C-alpha positions, 0 to 999 in steps of 0.5 A: 893519605894516611891508612888509619884516618880521614881528614876532617875539613871545614871546622871551626877555625879555632880548632884548626889552629889550636893544634899549631899552638899545642903541637903535642898531645900531652900539651892539650890533655884535660883530666876529669873524674866521672863517678858512675852509680854502680847499682843499676850496672849491678842490677843489670849484670845480676838479671843477665846472669839469672838468664845464663849470660855473664856480662862484665863491668868492662863490657858495660863501660865500652858498650856505653862508650861505643854507643855514645861515639856513635852519636858523638863521632868527634870522640873518635878523632885524633890530631895527625903528626907533623901537619897538625891536621884533624882526622877521623879514625876509619873505624873504632878500636880499643886498646887494653892490657890482658894480664896472663896468670904466672907472669909479671905483666900481660900483653896489649890487645886491640879490639874492633867494635862496630857502631851497630854492636849491642852489649851482647856483641861487645861482651862476646868480642872482649870474652873471646879476645881475653881467652885468645890472649891470656895464655903466655904461650900464645904470642900475639902479633904485637908480642912477635913485633916487639921481640923482633925489635929486641932480638938484635942488640942496638936495633930497637933504638934505631927501629923506634926512631924510624917508627916515630918519624913515620908516625909523625908524617903519617907514613906508618904502614897499615899492618903496624898501625893495626898491631900498635896499641898506640893507634886506637880510638880509646885506651882503657884499663880496669884497675879495679881488677888489681884492686887499685884506685883509678888514675889519670892515664896520660895520652901518648904523643906517639900514635893516635889515641885521644882518649884514655880511661882508667877504672878504679876501686868502687868508692861511696860518695855522699848523696842528698835525698829527702831523707837526708845525706846517704852513701851511694856506691860509685864506679870511679873513671879517670878520663884524660882527653885530648882538648884539640879534637872537640870542645869542652861542651861536646865532651860534657854532653857526650859523657853525660849521655854515656851515663844515661846509658849506664843508668839504664843498660837495657838501651844497649841491647838493641842496635842504635837507631841513628848513627851520627856520620863524622864525614 
């Protein structure tokens, strides 16, 4: 019995068998670029700023993704380790890196969201987590755990090997799964914050994260209108997906829905009317 997932049964035989043919997550990763028109997002952000609310692009993307997953729950699945079975996450969590001023890198954090969260709930959770973890003097539980692994010379190699064995069999203790950035519903990174183009971030074989999204610098794309070709500014997202958790049509339909939410972010201001149950 895994502490982080619930076994999904009675699926299409093809999807029950695919993990045995493609046992590694990186064997089964597909990649796509999704371009989001930025104007509706900017209009919404500016309108909320006039109301005294600061909404970030990251909050909008995550709010749309959480709402989409509430309707398309297969996005919240993962393939277990050695038994190659399909599982549904017990909750919805997002891993991301928080940069720390004055340091070379940052720290990884995990945010937990409810499918009933609105854009305001998600924006608040992101802001609170960033403020809490941005100070380099404040180590979070993951930072402390990694320091323990590195404290004794030669200990890290054996400890990580043990963690990999436990993960492969679904035996990792719940507290370790909780602090691990590799055990999440989604990995997201905002490369535009460091003025970098979007990339296709790999999905890790260790852990349970089946989807990775990397946002990048804004870019102009041609659009055909009745007045000819015009350039429209977009936010590009590099998306990497584990094809074993759902089929291509399901992914395409889900991301089409995500774009609808970002075209009209006011849809995210109220809790969803219906949440499609996974189990």
